[in-house]
SETI-145351 format. One line per 8 residues: number of its first residue (from 1); their letters; for each residue x, y, z of C-alpha. Coordinates in pm, whole numbers, plus 50000, padded with zeros to 5 digits. Each point is the difference from the previous one (the first is absolute). Layout:
N
NUM) A) X/Y/Z; ... $
END
This chain:
469
1) MTATGMIT) 48283/50456/53197; 50106/49897/49650; 49746/49780/49824; 50095/49753/49728; 49798/49759/49795; 50059/49721/50254; 50104/50140/50336; 50025/50313/50205 $
9) LNETTVAT) 50341/50116/50112; 49996/50180/50332; 50221/50296/50075; 50234/49796/50219; 50061/49748/49723; 50072/50272/49748; 50225/50180/50249; 50202/49683/50049 $
17) LRSNLRGD) 50072/49974/49628; 50082/50371/49984; 50254/49964/50279; 50163/49701/49829; 50060/50189/49674; 50283/50238/49932; 49791/50148/49720; 49656/50156/50031 $
25) LLTPEDAG) 49670/49821/50040; 49707/50185/49848; 49627/49955/50061; 49723/50173/49802; 49990/50270/50268; 50370/50088/49967; 50145/50285/49799; 50164/49867/49686 $
33) YDETRRIW) 49775/49696/49972; 49826/50103/49677; 50321/50118/49840; 50178/49676/50087; 49724/49775/49867; 49991/50191/49670; 50153/49792/49719; 50078/50053/49633 $
41) NAMIDRRP) 49666/49873/49868; 49725/50235/50119; 49742/49743/49892; 50089/49800/50313; 49862/50140/50327; 50027/49767/50299; 50035/50080/50369; 50239/49791/50210 $
49) ALIARCTG) 49926/49987/50372; 50373/50050/50067; 50302/50110/49800; 50343/49896/50125; 50261/50234/49853; 50295/49769/50037; 50362/50113/50020; 50166/49658/49990 $
57) AVDVIEAV) 49958/49624/50003; 49921/49989/50373; 49701/50231/49947; 49879/49774/49722; 50029/49695/50224; 49807/50176/50275; 49725/50095/49756; 49974/49649/49853 $
65) NFARAHDL) 49987/49839/50344; 49736/50248/50118; 49780/49945/49696; 50026/49624/50031; 49922/50005/50374; 49694/50220/49947; 49877/49837/49678; 50038/50320/49802 $
73) PVSIRGGG) 50018/50008/49620; 50332/50138/49882; 50109/50204/49700; 50353/50106/49910; 50093/50333/49851; 50334/50019/49826; 49974/50274/49739; 49619/49999/50001 $
81) HNVAGYAL) 50009/49985/49620; 49818/49672/49933; 49707/50069/49768; 49775/49756/50191; 50057/50200/50319; 50101/49707/50219; 50203/50232/50223; 49672/50086/50172 $
89) CDGGLMID) 49767/49778/50203; 49668/50080/50164; 49986/49964/50377; 50339/49836/50035; 50366/50089/50049; 50194/50168/49722; 50374/49940/50027; 50150/50315/49846 $
97) LARMNGVW) 50364/49971/49889; 50028/50349/49851; 50259/50110/50259; 50214/49694/49924; 50144/50140/49678; 50377/49969/50047; 50235/49894/49717; 50359/49886/50056 $
105) VDPQRRTA) 50228/49941/49702; 50313/49783/49994; 50176/50116/49681; 50272/49735/50028; 49755/49709/50013; 49754/50187/49780; 49713/49937/50235; 49741/50211/50176 $
113) RVQGGALW) 49805/49932/50318; 49659/50169/49979; 49737/50027/50272; 49643/49890/49931; 49847/50347/49993; 50239/50150/49745; 49890/50132/49662; 50191/49945/49677 $
121) GDVDRETQ) 50101/50364/49997; 50176/49939/50334; 50191/49706/49852; 50099/50172/49676; 50123/50309/50184; 50242/49798/50213; 50116/49743/49744; 50061/50252/49721 $
129) LFGLATPG) 50254/50174/50219; 50221/49705/49904; 49871/49959/49644; 49800/49695/50104; 49635/49892/49984; 49773/49698/50017; 49684/49944/49794; 49714/50199/50149 $
137) GVVSHTGV) 49673/50138/49870; 49929/50291/49767; 49852/50235/50263; 50237/50112/50274; 49735/50017/50274; 49922/49628/49960; 50078/49798/50312; 50298/49766/49993 $
145) AGLTLGGG) 49824/49726/50195; 49687/49962/49791; 50183/50015/49670; 50263/49747/50106; 49758/49753/50155; 49790/50002/49683; 50299/49944/49772; 50076/50351/49881 $
153) FGYLSRQY) 50107/50124/49658; 50118/50331/49865; 50256/50170/49780; 50289/49768/50098; 49814/49670/49978; 50079/49892/49645; 50369/50028/50088; 50004/49897/50368 $
161) GLTCDNLL) 49675/49812/50060; 49713/50055/50238; 50034/50179/50331; 49950/49669/50182; 50274/49840/49786; 50242/50246/50160; 49888/49927/50356; 50282/49844/50204 $
169) SADIVTAD) 49833/49973/50339; 49722/50142/50213; 49898/50034/50364; 49636/49910/50056; 49772/49995/50303; 49774/49697/49974; 49649/49948/50136; 50132/49845/50322 $
177) GRLIHTSA) 50212/50308/50074; 50338/49861/49900; 50260/50208/49815; 50145/49773/49732; 50296/50066/49776; 49931/49833/49669; 50217/49941/49695; 50082/49723/49756 $
185) EEHPELFW) 50181/49826/50289; 49774/50087/50296; 49631/49915/49988; 50038/49952/49623; 49634/49915/49936; 49889/50320/50169; 50258/50193/49799; 49872/49840/49680 $
193) AIQGGGGN) 49642/50094/50093; 50065/50370/50065; 50153/50030/49652; 49667/50072/49838; 49747/49850/50244; 49894/50336/50142; 49954/50094/50365; 49856/49664/50101 $
201) FGVVTSFE) 50274/49878/50231; 50084/50278/50242; 50121/50356/50042; 50332/50053/49823; 50196/50249/50207; 50305/50012/49773; 50121/49883/49660; 50351/49944/49869 $
209) FQLHSVGP) 50043/50062/49627; 50269/49935/49743; 50104/50323/49827; 50129/50060/49648; 50189/50276/49821; 49740/50240/49863; 50033/50362/49892; 50023/50251/50139 $
217) MVTAGLIF) 49902/50106/49644; 49763/49797/49783; 49826/50058/49667; 49636/50031/50093; 49673/50187/49974; 49680/49979/49800; 49885/50054/49644; 49641/50072/49890 $
225) FPFDQART) 49845/49947/49657; 49656/50100/49867; 49727/49755/50092; 49909/49937/49637; 50344/49839/49964; 49948/49766/50297; 49970/49679/49797; 50310/50073/49793 $
233) VLQGFRDY) 50201/50107/50306; 49906/49698/50212; 50056/49752/49719; 50336/50158/49922; 50097/49994/50365; 49904/49633/50025; 50227/49914/49709; 50292/50198/50139 $
241) AATAPREL) 49955/49870/50355; 50056/49642/49883; 50369/50079/49947; 50050/50304/50224; 50295/49988/50242; 49940/49891/50357; 50122/50333/50127; 49685/50158/49852 $
249) FCIPLLRI) 49670/49980/50191; 49688/50157/49852; 49637/50059/50091; 49779/50066/49695; 49682/50173/50112; 49676/50157/49886; 49857/50294/50190; 49875/50359/49984 $
257) APPAPFLP) 50289/50247/50003; 50000/50198/50327; 50040/50380/50007; 50361/49964/50104; 50231/50295/49930; 50251/49777/49821; 49737/49890/49744; 49888/50217/49706 $
265) SSIHGKRV) 49669/50170/50077; 49870/49871/49667; 49971/49647/50140; 49867/50084/50349; 49682/49802/50056; 50045/49795/49683; 50053/49626/49974; 50357/49895/49926 $
273) VGIVACHI) 50206/49687/49968; 50326/50017/50192; 50306/49805/50102; 50182/50043/50329; 50356/49879/49946; 50313/49948/50207; 50336/49871/49876; 50245/49937/50282 $
281) GALADGEA) 50317/49934/49801; 50259/50238/49859; 49847/50324/49873; 50124/49942/49645; 49839/49657/50000; 49686/50149/50146; 49969/50251/49719; 50030/49720/49746 $
289) AVRPLRTL) 49747/49786/50188; 49729/50267/50014; 50050/50122/49643; 49755/49743/49856; 49732/50125/50241; 50023/50345/49844; 49923/49860/49655; 49677/49826/50100 $
297) GDAVVDLI) 49786/50301/49908; 49987/50378/49996; 50086/50085/50358; 49817/50297/50151; 50246/50010/50288; 50328/49816/50056; 50140/50025/50352; 50242/49705/49988 $
305) VPKPYVVH) 50333/50151/50104; 50301/49922/50219; 49890/50065/50358; 50078/49886/50355; 49849/49662/50082; 49838/50138/50318; 49828/50272/49796; 49855/49747/49759 $
313) QAMLDATQ) 49888/49778/50287; 49781/50284/50122; 49876/50113/49657; 49663/49823/50028; 49935/50099/50363; 49774/50290/49904; 49781/49768/49793; 49926/49780/50305 $
321) PHGRCYYW) 49949/50246/50287; 49869/49918/50344; 49636/50088/50051; 49843/49886/49674; 49772/49698/49965; 50166/49703/49829; 49863/49677/49859; 50225/49769/49799 $
329) KSEYLPDL) 49977/49677/49807; 50289/49796/49864; 50083/49714/49765; 50322/49843/49883; 50030/49997/49621; 50231/49791/49780; 50038/50284/49750; 49843/50315/49861 $
337) SDGVIDTA) 49794/49813/49743; 49782/50187/49751; 49701/49891/50209; 50149/50153/50314; 50086/50321/49818; 49658/50037/49838; 49822/49928/50328; 50210/50257/50188 $
345) IEHAEQLT) 49942/50268/49736; 49626/49935/49992; 49969/50044/50376; 50241/50294/50014; 49753/50180/49775; 49745/49957/50281; 50219/50113/50291; 49780/50133/50280 $
353) SPFSLIGF) 50269/50191/50191; 50287/50224/49888; 50219/49834/50264; 49954/49639/49887; 50236/49811/49774; 50058/49666/49833; 50362/49895/50052; 50206/49705/49879 $
361) FQLGGAIR) 50307/49930/50214; 50266/49836/49785; 50137/49686/50168; 50228/49721/49878; 50377/50023/50011; 50152/49909/50337; 49654/49933/50145; 49978/49689/49781 $
369) DVAAQAAA) 50350/49882/50095; 49866/49884/50338; 49810/49672/50014; 49626/50030/50065; 50030/49797/50322; 50309/50179/50134; 49785/50261/50177; 49633/50035/50084 $
377) YGRRDAGY) 49964/50242/49708; 49923/49750/49727; 49878/50194/49696; 50335/50042/49827; 49882/49897/49655; 49801/50320/49946; 50119/50258/49751; 49800/50284/50155 $
385) ALNIACSW) 49803/50086/50311; 49683/50189/49912; 49902/50269/50249; 49654/50148/49954; 50065/50287/50238; 49678/50190/50057; 49999/50306/50226; 49766/50291/50066 $
393) QDPHEADK) 49940/50287/50240; 49630/49995/50094; 49912/49697/50216; 49640/50017/49877; 50113/49912/49647; 50136/49659/50098; 49738/49788/49821; 50067/50125/49648 $
401) HIAWTRQL) 50378/49981/50034; 49995/49652/50151; 49761/49886/49726; 50242/50122/49730; 50290/49820/50168; 49815/49673/50032; 49872/50017/49644; 50351/50037/49860 $
409) WRAMQPYS) 50133/49731/50234; 49738/49752/49881; 50078/50083/49638; 50369/49921/50063; 49932/49654/50149; 50037/49810/49670; 50355/50130/49962; 50124/49927/50354 $
417) TGGGYINF) 50261/49742/50097; 49786/49946/50310; 50005/50216/50311; 50112/50354/50068; 50278/50165/50198; 49918/49964/50369; 50101/50359/50082; 49748/50128/49743 $
425) LSQDDDNT) 49701/49802/50133; 49711/50191/50156; 49801/49923/50312; 49731/49811/49807; 50243/49751/49844; 49925/49670/50171; 50220/49704/50095; 49971/49857/49649 $
433) RVQGALGG) 50167/50314/49869; 50270/49974/50267; 50071/49641/49894; 50015/50111/49639; 50239/50282/50084; 50239/49768/50182; 49993/49712/49755; 49843/49660/50049 $
441) PNYARLVA) 50294/49782/50113; 50128/50265/50239; 49670/50053/50177; 49989/49658/50170; 50349/50058/50134; 49897/50342/50129; 49708/49845/50186; 50244/49759/50167 $
449) VKNQYDPT) 50214/50294/50117; 49688/50180/50121; 49900/49688/50194; 50338/49996/50171; 50046/50367/50084; 49643/50135/50022; 49758/49709/50044; 49722/50222/50145 $
457) NFFHMNQN) 50020/50254/49714; 50089/50273/50250; 50141/50198/49706; 49701/50009/49767; 49980/50367/49899; 50182/49933/49672; 49952/49816/49673; 49932/49705/50220 $
465) IKPTV) 50137/49648/49989; 49768/49800/50221; 50150/49731/50226; 49851/49651/49992; 50085/49879/50352 $
END
């Protein structure tokens, strides 16, 4: 017997679902259960009653119908990379898409069809065969689904927009068990809503993306400066960024230098100010574009070089490994004002973990070319997305690390445009924060779409948009 928070599933009921799936159905007693429920953020530890390891849309439909019929809470695992850990539910049914990771590229149309369980590394590997790419994240083991549904930005975004701006269509299983093809022409309101509204409207089994010519070589890497030059470096970067080419995307950051073999041992364990940079245009133009970054201070290491795009996409993977505890906070910022810079430096001096960092994702460019109401992602006026990315190894140390994160986040409130990036919100960010992340005018429209496609809030393990019907 499998007990849940609301009902008890007997062996016959579970056996019926198992026989209706092509993929596996796992219970807590089955081999592989603990491995399958393990997600990126080790801070999250929940135990689903059942895990459906789906192999296709029909499996997803079977799982959704079963959960609805038996009043089971549902969670959806795409890449399992969401910091809030919504891939896992307690006592319910986890719909695991990890085996649905196929990528099909049409080089003539410059499009890619990507299944809902794929990671960005899967996409980049296939698209770069043809010298093509679409805006993804900055860690290759990030899930395609979560990033896209929350908007998505990365190294290509200042030139080609958000991930969701490059979404052409999607197949989605709704709460009533229908498989719907949605695009600007078919179910357009649903299509609008999944462009930044998160996983509120169903299980996306496949995405179709527009691709662009990228690479295979780009000018990219990171540069570190001594921490005592942080103010000068960040102010200089701010001034240069105001006129920097769209092909250049940067992430200024403050952190403790890790003991990485490519860093001088003299800075291991010391605070540094750094810039992760990627220029996706011609290599000669890239060298010219990054030259001003090298003059911002006395670099202790400069690793910005011509390299394959797929290599750069995975460069930060080791800094965000599976199995650590993660707790993030986020705000959108209009600019790197002196107040923002001083606040970040002050709190970087008090870092509680060698794995934590304060990052500023440079936005603008093509992101601002799209009207704020054109997609559910509505915060296009921001110049930067602040990511207070706290992580640590020992679960017993959570309180001090979370306290540091919250303290810095509160100190940044006066400088915010309002709201933070929905993919950077943690599990304790409430509905007010979700509304702020999505933008005021867009939220009411999202509620209307939720009312139409999920009036019972069947899909609520997410940064939730509550229906009003």
